[in-house]
C-alpha positions as semicolon CSV with decimal commas, in nm:
position;residue;x (nm);y (nm);z (nm)
1;M;3,759;-7,724;9,575
2;P;3,848;-7,904;9,278
3;V;3,925;-7,739;8,961
4;S;3,832;-7,865;8,620
5;G;4,082;-7,898;8,365
6;Y;3,802;-7,794;8,104
7;S;3,812;-7,441;7,967
8;S;3,594;-7,278;7,730
9;L;3,900;-7,124;7,588
10;S;4,094;-7,435;7,513
11;G;4,188;-7,430;7,154
12;A;4,150;-7,069;7,122
13;I;4,503;-6,971;7,073
14;P;4,618;-7,093;6,724
15;P;4,904;-7,350;6,755
16;I;5,125;-7,117;6,551
17;F;5,148;-6,881;6,848
18;Q;5,218;-7,152;7,086
19;A;5,564;-7,227;6,952
20;P;5,856;-7,123;7,158
21;R;5,862;-6,750;7,134
22;P;6,197;-6,582;7,242
23;T;6,204;-6,194;7,220
24;L;6,278;-6,123;6,850
25;P;6,496;-5,834;6,745
26;A;6,313;-5,522;6,657
27;N;6,376;-5,606;6,271
28;R;6,222;-5,959;6,301
29;V;5,854;-6,054;6,321
30;L;5,679;-6,395;6,353
31;L;5,495;-6,433;6,008
32;P;5,099;-6,441;6,130
33;Q;5,007;-6,730;5,962
34;P;4,659;-6,901;5,987
35;T;4,666;-7,248;6,109
36;W;4,588;-7,500;5,848
37;T;4,274;-7,735;5,947
38;P;4,182;-8,048;5,739
39;T;3,813;-8,023;5,586
40;G;3,563;-8,156;5,827
41;F;3,766;-8,087;6,139
42;A;3,745;-7,797;6,388
43;K;4,061;-7,635;6,504
44;V;4,005;-7,753;6,836
45;D;4,000;-8,120;6,714
46;C;4,357;-8,053;6,579
47;A;4,498;-7,836;6,858
48;Q;4,574;-8,117;7,102
49;R;4,811;-8,255;6,850
50;S;4,994;-7,924;6,782
51;N;5,165;-7,838;7,120
52;Q;5,473;-7,984;7,033
53;H;5,702;-7,801;6,794
54;I;6,032;-7,942;6,624
55;A;6,244;-7,626;6,652
56;F;6,526;-7,528;6,421
57;D;6,750;-7,278;6,645
58;M;7,104;-7,171;6,566
59;L;7,374;-7,297;6,830
60;G;7,360;-7,046;7,112
61;A;7,037;-6,883;7,016
62;P;6,717;-6,891;7,241
63;V;6,469;-7,149;7,176
64;G;6,228;-7,036;6,898
65;F;6,462;-6,798;6,727
66;G;6,518;-7,008;6,434
67;C;6,763;-6,998;6,129
68;S;6,780;-6,830;5,795
69;V;6,627;-7,033;5,516
70;M;6,902;-6,946;5,268
71;D;7,169;-7,027;5,529
72;I;7,021;-7,367;5,593
73;A;7,006;-7,432;5,230
74;A;7,352;-7,324;5,171
75;R;7,535;-7,512;5,468
76;G;7,390;-7,863;5,396
77;N;7,568;-7,990;5,706
78;L;7,403;-7,838;5,997
79;S;7,583;-8,048;6,283
80;N;7,772;-7,759;6,418
81;W;7,491;-7,500;6,335
82;I;7,182;-7,597;6,444
83;Q;7,076;-7,698;6,817
84;K;7,024;-8,089;6,838
85;A;7,097;-8,112;6,471
86;D;7,228;-8,480;6,517
87;D;6,926;-8,587;6,735
88;P;6,704;-8,846;6,565
89;L;6,356;-8,737;6,510
90;G;6,176;-9,034;6,631
91;L;5,854;-8,991;6,414
92;A;5,685;-9,322;6,371
93;C;5,582;-9,266;6,008
94;D;5,786;-9,304;5,675
95;K;5,639;-8,980;5,503
96;I;5,484;-8,657;5,644
97;Q;5,317;-8,359;5,463
98;I;5,464;-8,029;5,493
99;R;5,214;-7,723;5,485
100;I;5,294;-7,367;5,449
101;V;5,018;-7,107;5,483
102;W;5,102;-6,745;5,405
103;P;4,871;-6,447;5,499
104;G;4,718;-6,302;5,193
105;Y;4,788;-6,636;4,995
106;E;4,546;-6,853;5,177
107;H;4,398;-6,954;4,840
108;L;4,684;-7,143;4,751
109;D;4,672;-7,479;4,902
110;F;5,057;-7,575;4,916
111;Q;5,167;-7,907;5,055
112;R;5,481;-8,125;4,985
113;G;5,534;-8,462;5,096
114;L;5,854;-8,555;5,269
115;A;5,993;-8,888;5,334
116;I;6,124;-8,978;5,675
117;T;6,395;-9,234;5,689
118;P;6,468;-9,424;6,028
119;G;6,815;-9,252;6,067
120;M;6,695;-8,912;5,972
121;N;6,770;-8,629;6,223
122;R;6,687;-8,274;6,289
123;G;6,951;-8,121;6,088
124;Q;6,850;-8,308;5,762
125;L;6,472;-8,256;5,835
126;A;6,575;-7,867;5,848
127;L;6,752;-7,878;5,523
128;Q;6,445;-8,056;5,359
129;V;6,182;-7,806;5,506
130;A;6,417;-7,508;5,391
131;K;6,413;-7,651;5,031
132;I;6,046;-7,680;5,043
133;V;5,999;-7,323;5,196
134;M;6,219;-7,170;4,911
135;T;5,999;-7,354;4,637
136;Y;5,687;-7,192;4,809
137;V;5,815;-6,844;4,852
138;G;5,957;-6,871;4,467
139;K;5,575;-6,974;4,382
140;L;5,438;-6,687;4,588
141;S;5,641;-6,425;4,381
142;M;5,446;-6,511;4,069
143;E;5,115;-6,472;4,275
144;T;4,897;-6,191;4,390
145;P;4,781;-6,172;4,746
146;N;4,434;-6,079;4,860
147;A;4,413;-5,742;4,983
148;A;4,461;-5,828;5,366
149;G;4,776;-5,972;5,248
150;A;4,936;-5,699;5,104
151;K;5,164;-5,615;5,397
152;W;5,323;-5,967;5,338
153;R;5,340;-5,978;4,952
154;V;5,639;-6,176;4,839
155;C;5,783;-5,936;4,556
156;P;6,099;-5,735;4,517
157;G;6,117;-5,446;4,734
158;N;5,885;-5,605;5,011
159;V;5,914;-5,973;5,114
160;G;6,197;-6,218;4,954
161;I;6,363;-6,537;5,037
162;E;6,648;-6,344;5,220
163;H;6,415;-6,236;5,470
164;V;6,259;-6,577;5,570
165;Y;6,371;-6,769;5,880
166;L;6,248;-7,123;5,973
167;A;6,160;-7,139;6,338
168;S;5,988;-7,478;6,372
169;I;5,724;-7,714;6,242
170;F;5,445;-7,836;6,438
171;C;5,189;-8,123;6,379
172;V;4,843;-8,002;6,272
173;H;4,671;-8,326;6,183
174;A;4,793;-8,677;6,166
175;N;5,121;-8,683;5,970
176;T;5,062;-8,325;5,849
177;F;5,285;-8,051;5,981
178;Q;5,284;-7,679;5,933
179;V;5,604;-7,446;5,923
180;V;5,639;-7,156;6,151
181;L;5,834;-6,887;5,989
182;H;5,969;-6,550;6,093
183;L;6,065;-6,253;5,863
184;Q;6,372;-6,044;5,935
185;F;6,438;-5,719;5,755
186;R;6,777;-5,573;5,743
C-alpha cells in the first residue's frame, strides 16, 4: 500500500531545532530561539527552505558543535580553525539579511545586511556573522527582556558575549538567514 509523503506534522518542528545537533557538553545549551517568520507567511511556508544549515564547526569537532564568537572575531583567518573554512559559499545572491532572535527579546527586530562577494568562503562568512552577533549582544545588554526571557537575559553575572557560540545559519525566507547560537557556561 503506497504511503503518502504528506504529514499533518510537516513544519511542526521549528527549523532551529533541525540543525545538526551533536551531544553538547553539560555546560553548553542550544539557545531556544523562536524562528523568525516574515509577516503574512506561516511558519510552514518557510520551513521547506530551512532544512539546510551553513555550519561553523571547529576542526575535529562534531557537526553542529559551533565556535566561540569571540574566538572567531579574534582569529580573523579561519582557514585552519573551522571545518570547510575555504569552501566557497555558492549563494546565488549578492546580499543576504542576517536575523537574530533571542528569547525574551523578541520585541527587538534585529537584522543586518551582509554583502556576499563571488569569492566569499565559509570562514569569511563566519567572521562577518560573528561581528553581527557581537553587535547584537552588545545591544541586548542595554535592553530589558520580557519576563519569560529572564533566564536568557544578557547582563553581567548572567549571559555575556563570552558565553556565545555560533553554530550555524539557515535560510528562513528568500535571502534572509537566521543565526543558530549555543551558550556555554564555564
